[in-house]
C-alpha positions, -999 to +999 in steps of 0.1 A: -002+001+000+029+023+008+045+015-027+009+026-041+007+057-026+042+067-033+036+063-071+012+090-069+034+115-054+059+135-073+045+124-107+031+159-122+063+150-147+051+121-162+023+135-184+049+162-198+073+130-207+041+113-223+033+144-246+069+142-257+068+109-266+036+112-286+050+144-302+082+122-311+057+095-328+042+125-346+075+135-361+086+101-370+049+094-387+060+131-406+095+119-415+085+082-428+051+068-419+057+033-440+088+029-419+072+038-388+044+015-391+071-011-400+086-009-368+054-010-348+047-043-362+082-056-368+081-082-347+049-099-362+061-088-397+095-108-407+097-093-443+099-057-428+132-067-410+143-082-442+137-052-460+158-032-435+186-055-436+187-047-475+184-013-472+213-009-447+201+029-438+226+047-413+213+043-377+224+079-374+197+094-394+168+115-379+142+088-380+164+062-365+180+085-339+145+097-331+134+059-327+161+050-305+155+079-283+119+072-283+128+034-269+153+049-243+131+068-226+099+044-228+122+018-210+135+040-187+100+052-176+094+011-172+123+009-150+115+041-129+081+026-125+092-007-115+119+007-087+092+031-075+071+000-069+094-022-053+113+004-034+091+025-013+117+049-002+125+056-039+116+093-049+093+094-078+107+126-089+117+140-125+156+139-113+154+102-102+140+092-136+168+116-154+192+096-137+178+062-148+172+079-183+208+086-186+224+053-173+199+037-197+212+057-228+247+053-217+243+014-214+224+007-250+246+035-264+277+019-254+262-015-263+253-006-297+291+007-305+308-023-292+286-048-307+292-028-340+330-028-333+331-064-325+312-075-358+337-054-378+370-064-363+360-100-366+345-094-401+311-111-394+294-081-399+273-091-430+266-124-412+249-112-381+233-079-395+197-097-397+204-110-364+211-072-355+184-056-374+156-078-360+171-074-324+168-039-324+136-038-344+119-061-319+129-039-291+117-007-310+082-029-318+078-039-282+086-002-266+054+010-284+036-019-265+053-011-233+043+025-234+009+014-237+012-007-209+028+017-185+001+041-192-027+016-183-008+005-151+004+043-140-032+058-147-055+030-143-069+008-113-047-021-126-024-033-099+007-016-103+030-046-092+018-063-120+037-044-143+070-060-137+053-094-148+041-075-181+075-061-190+092-096-183+066-115-204+070-088-235+110-095-233+106-133-231+083-126-259+110-111-279+134-133-271+112-163-285+105-143-316+144-133-317+155-170-318+127-182-340+138-159-367+173-164-361+172-205-357+199-211-383+224-187-371+219-194-333+218-231-335+248-236-357+266-213-331+248-220-300+280-218-279+289-184-290+253-173-288+250-185-251+281-164-247+269-136-264+235-135-243+256-136-207+283-112-218+258-086-237+227-092-224+223-107-190+257-094-172+252-056-185+215-057-171+224-072-138+249-043-137+224-017-144+200-026-122+227-026-093+237+009-105+201+021-101+187+004-068 
């Protein structure tokens, strides 16, 4: 009960962040409506991911930069909300959200740079490009669903503590689709894929949670 009461305090900044997020979606729609729609449903549309692999567009374009910031902001909101639920003494202020946002931004930026550097260094960039594009595509796709879930759990009578299970279910769903769509690459190099999951997915996330808690 104390955790739920805490969520209602110091959250006047949340509607402002949500307005910014919906404004970003509007700008993305203006830049490229078809591509935005493709990423919203990317997890269900293998053909769109294949088209993105062939297109080989720069991740530093306006569209991809905004989409990346949208994903980071949504994930930061979700993590901030989960921390607020699990730790009643955690201050649900904009300052605390900003700290979470900066940690998540630095983590995913460094992760992306490191992954691309390793792929280029070992000359496997072409071999893993489909996996990398589908991985980020599924992340972006689920961020739209996560945003809807956040709004529902934040402002409706739904039990806030269930938001953690909702988020975990989404990312398990993403992992299943990722393995299914990349099964040939994964199962042919299963040992290295397990090492990748441990080194780039599990260990950094555990470190991320320790830094924020």
